[in-house]
Phi, psi and omega in degrees: 000133182255124176251126183279112182298316183302314180297313185298312183286331169298313180298316182296318189268347176293335180256034176299141182283335187216155179295124181296130189237132184245115175269092183290338173298334186268320187263338183246129184273334182228168180293324179297315176302318178300316180292328179283321174302312180303313180297316181292318175297329181289318182299313183295316183296325178298315183294330178290347182085013182286149183261344177203168183210144180245137178248118170268116185237345184086173179231021170098151187290342183247002177073021183244004176118098179287163178303318172296320178307306188299318183292312175306313179289327173299316180297308182299317171308315180295312186291333174289318180292335173267009176062034185266333169229165179290305181189169174232158182234115174300148186302324181294348179253002176279087185211164178283352171276347184271120182298329178290319177302304184305319177304318174297301184305323180289335180280342177208101179297341180291340180289345172299341180278356183299134185292338180266356178298131179068021184242005177051049189269105178293348183274007178231161173220129174260135183245125173267121185271160177277138178241000000 
């Protein structure tokens, strides 16, 4: 009997209970590291069959946009313009009034339990993956 691993993984991860979250504040020492990890995690999440991923990058020590935030959003803009991801949402737009956020939320109702939803958190970015 042959089991298609790609199907099994996609089936398993589509029913994930929570939004996959990568804390770049903990794992990335520099903005450049954050960008590299961001790209790698997006590729991994696509292989896992996920429809979205959340990055915690912080918003800078003065609240005006730290280097990791700028790098992650720059990478996301590039990936979106080159059709590598569907779209991304800045944390302050991660709410139930945003049509793009609803697109993600309605694909997995468990994401409604995300702690940052409706909290206008500028220190996160949500990425909608291509499926």
